[in-house]
N, C-alpha and C positions, 0 to 999 in steps of 0.2 A: 519606399516606406517612410512615413513621417514619424520621426522619433518623438515628436511632441504631442502626438495624438493621445488624448486621455482615454485609457481603457479601464473598464471596471476591474476591481480586485476580485479574484476568484478565491473565495474563502471556503474551499472545498477540498476533499481528499484527492483531487486529481481528476481531470485536467486542472492545472493551477496556473497562477500568474508566473510567466517566465520573463527572463531578462531580455533586454534589447540585443545583447550579444548572441543569445540563443536564437532569437527570431531572425537576426541578420544572417546566421549561418545557413538559413533556408533559401537565400536569394539566388543561389547557384544551382543549376541542374546537373545531375550526375547520371552517368551511364551505369546501369545496374550490374553489368558484367565487366566494367572497366577496372583495370588494375588499381587505379587511384581509389575507387570506391571500395574495392576488396581490402585495401590496406586500412581504410577507415573501420570496416567491419572487424578485421583482425585486431586492431588497436582497442576497440571498444570491448571485445571479448576478453582481452588480456587485462585491461584496466578493471573490469568487473571482478575477475578472479582475485586481483590484488586487493580490491576493496573488501571482498569477503574473507580475506586471509585464507584463501583456498589454494593449496599446492596444485600446480598445473599438471603434475604427474599423477595426481589422485582424482582431481575434479576436472570437468569440462564445462564451459559456458556455451549455451546454445540459445541464440536469439530466435524468436518466433513471431511472425507477423500477426497483427491483430491486437485486440485489447488484452488486458491481464488475464481475463478468463480463458482466452485461447491458450495462453501459456500454461495455466493451471491444468486445463484439460489435457494438453499434450504431455505434461509431466505425470499426471495420474495414469494416463494410458500406458506410458512407458515404464513407470517405476513400480506399479502394483502388479503382483502376480495374478493372472486370471484364475488360478486355483486357490488363491489366498483369501484373506479377509482384511478389510481396512477398518480401523477404529477412527471415526471422525469426531473430533472434539469441536463442539460448536457452542457459540454464544452470540450468534447473530446471523446475518444474511449470507455471509460468505462461507461459513461452515456448512450451512444448509445447501448452498449452491454446490459445494464439493460432493455432498451426499447425492444430490440430483445428478451430477455428472457421472458418478460411479454407478448409479442405478441405470442410467442410459447406456453405459458401457457393458452392463450385465455383470459387474463386479460385486461380490458380496461385501457388505459393510454393516457395522453397528455404530451407534452414536452415543455420545455422552453430551446431552443437551443441558446447558447451564442457564438457559434463558438469556435475558438481556443484560443482567446486572453483575454477574459473577464469573470469574475465570475458572477453568478446569484446574483442579489441584493435582500435584504429582502423586499423592497417595491414592487418589481416585483412579488415576491412570494405571498405577501399579496394580490396584485391586482388579481392574477389568482385564488387564493382561494376564494376571494370575488365574482368573476365573475362566478365561476363554483362550486356550492355547492355539486355537485356529487363527487368531489374529496375527497377521504377518507385517502389517504396516500401520502407522499412526499418522493422521493428518491434523495439523494445527494451523490456525490463522494467528499470526503473531500479534498484529494490531487489527482488531475487528472494528472497522470504521462504522458499522451500524450504530455503535454506542461510543466508540473512542477508547474502548478498553484495551489495555496492554497485557497480554497473557504471559505467564511465567515460562518463557521459552527455555531458558538454560536448565531449570530444574526438571521440566518435563523431558527434555532431551536426554538428560542423564538417566532417567527412569527407563525410557524407551531403549536406549543404547545398552543398558545393563541387562536387558532381557533379549537382546539380539534381534530387535525389530527394526524395520526401516522407518525413518522419520522424514515426512514430507512437510515442509513449512511454506505456507503462503505468507511471504514477507512483502507482499505487494506495497503496503503503505508504511513500512518501517525501514526497509533496506536503504541504506544511504543516509538515513536520518537518525537511526538508533543503532548503537554498536552491535554488530553480529560478527563473530569470528568463528569460521569453520575449522580453524586450527585448534580452538579451545572448546568449542561446543560441538558435540557429535550429531551433526545434521547431514542427512544423506541427500536431500533434495531441497533447494531453496528457489522459490519463484518470486519474481518481482516484475516491475514494469518501468518503461521509460519516463512516464509522466507523473511520477510520484516524488520521492524525496531527492532524487538527483536533479529534478526540475527540468526535464526534457519535455517534449510534446508527445501526444498520443501517436501510436502507430505500431508499436511492438512491445512484447514482453521478453523476458529471458529466464532461462532455467540453468541454475548451477547445480550440477549433479555428479555424484561419484561415477567415475568412468566404468567401473565394473558393473554398476547398476544400469548405466546407459547401454552398455554392450549386451547385457542380459535382456534388455527391452526390445531387441530386434524382432520385428514381426508381431509384437503384442497389440499394436494400436488398432482401433476401429476405423481410423480416418486416414485418407491419403494426405491431405494438406496439413494435418496436425501430428504427423509422424515425427516425433522428436529424434529418434535414432536416425531416420533417413535424412533429416535436416542436418544433423551433426556429421554424418558420414559424407554427405555431399559437400559441406563446408570444408571438412578436413581434406577432401580430395581436390576440390577446385578453388576454394576460397570464396565461393559464391553462395548466395541463397538459392534454394531449390526453385522457388517461384518469385515473382516480381517483389523486390523488397521495398519498404517505405523509405526510399533514399533520403529524402529531406529530413525525415524524423531521425534517421540514424546519424546524419551529419550534425543535426542540431544537438543530439545527445552527446556526441563527442565534444561539442562546445560546452555543454552543460557539465560534463565531467571535468573539464579544465577549470571551470568556475568552482566546482565542488572542491577541487584540490586547493585552489587559492583561498578558500574560506577556512581551510584547516581540516579538510576531509570530514569524515563522519563526526568526530568530536566537535568541530566548529559548527557544523550544521545543526547538530543536536542541541548545542548551547543556544543558538538563535531561536530554534523552534520552541525550546523550553521557556525562554524569555517571553516569546509571543503567547504561549499558553498561560503562563502565570499572569501576565498583564490582562489577558482576556478573562480568565476565571475570576480574578480579583475584581475587575471592573464590572463584570456581569453580576456578580454577587452584590456589589455595591448598589447596583440598580434594582436589586430585589429578585434576581433570577436564582434558580437552584440548578446544580449539575445533576445529571442522572446518576453519576458514579461517585463513590467515595474518592477522596483525594489519592489514596494509595493505588487506585487502578487507572487514574487519568494518564493518558498518553500525551506526548507533545505533538501529536499529529492532528487530531480533531477532537472536539468536545461536544457532547450532547447536553442541551439545556432543556429543562421542562418548560412547556408553554405556560404563560400566565393563566391563572384561573379566571381572570376577568373575561366575561362573555364578549366584551368588545374586541378581544384579541382574535384575529383570524390570520392564519399563516400566509395565505396568498397576498393579502393586503400588506402584511409586514414585509414579505419578500419584495413586493413591488416598490414599497417605500424605500427600502434599502438599495434596491437596484437604481432607483432615481438618484440616490446619493452616491453611487459609484461602487457598491458592494454586492456581490452575489454570494448568498449562503446556500445551505443544503436543507431540504426538508428532513424530517425525522424518518427513520427506517424501522421504527418499532411498532408493535401492534398493541402493547399493553397500555401505553401512555402517549399523550400528545407531546411532541418534542420537535426540536429543530437542531441542526448541527452547524458548527462554525469551525472551519479548518484553520490551522496555524502554520501550514507549510506553503512553499512557493516563495516568490520574491516579496516577502513581507518582513517588517520589523516592528518594534514596539510602537513607533510613531504612527504606523498604519493602524495598529490595534487601537490606539488612543483615539484616532479620528473615527474609527468604526464605532467605538463606544458612544461618542457624541451623536453620531448618526442614528444609532439605535435609540438613544434617549429622545431625539427629535421625532423619530418615526412613531414611537409609542405615544408621545404627546399629541401628535397629529391624529392618532387613532383613538385618543382619549382612553388609553389603557392605564389602569392604576392597580396597585400602587407602584410607583417607580421612584427611585431616589434621584436627587439632583447631583450630577457629577461636576457641575460648573465650578463648585468651590473646592474641588479636589485637585491635587497637583498631578494626578495621573496614576495609572496602575503600574507597578513594577514587580 
């Protein structure tokens, strides 16, 4: 592997730009049932519980092969009562996906759909739980990357807990980059993925779940391969994954966890991502762009920008122009407005963001898109 090969920066919500040390960890092959690899798996599970501030006698960490959606599906199948009803809080694609998963499982659910711009409010959740006593669980996406909105997790968790309901949190794009403490916030199930804020590579997700809820989920699932309880029971008994694990991704994740600690853990990583976001938003606004969301709802994970009204702007051409300059961004995932998204996570710092802003200015000039401001006289965004 050539350390000097120039790769594009992935300005996405994951997969993302990883460090050389994380990539280098994948150069060795591992036996999937070998004791050395089993120790890696055990270490990763322990470290994730520590990061979540989750007591090991109360919670278990269960890794699951596949993308983050695989882990969400396995968690929903295990943690929701087939005779109950789930309240799905949605303001983007991933809340909608949870509803789709529940529908395919044959589980009853209701939704609170806030559209693309606004978070669900605790008083709204309280009112729905009061109106419908059949609701047994609530599903919330912490950071909805369709728009970049950061939903009020702690306040909603208190409402759900006070009414004795189960809270399932999709923390896919927030865990590791935004503080979440299961010792302080009453969360029953938290789901995330290797290739997000911990800055590993794709290959598996993980579920941190109350042990009592996990044990109650035995036999609930609709799927052989996505049976969270069976995966946990097998790991507890043998130390191994039930089916072939993504060995290279797991070992890379262990390396990424070490770098996460060196950066100062969640607070350190959150600080860097926040600096990236502030530089990005300030710089884009200086160029004439508008954010989809008001400042109070912006997450440090990814930001959605409205496309310029100029008819000369065309996203695919803009994307290609930025790719040629070494940056990959994300298209919008909204239906109401034309937009695009730029991520702030991964191995990025403010200097990368400043270079990106110049690349955006150059790309727009090449496309003859106006109006745009001139950043060349500015000292940079901070």
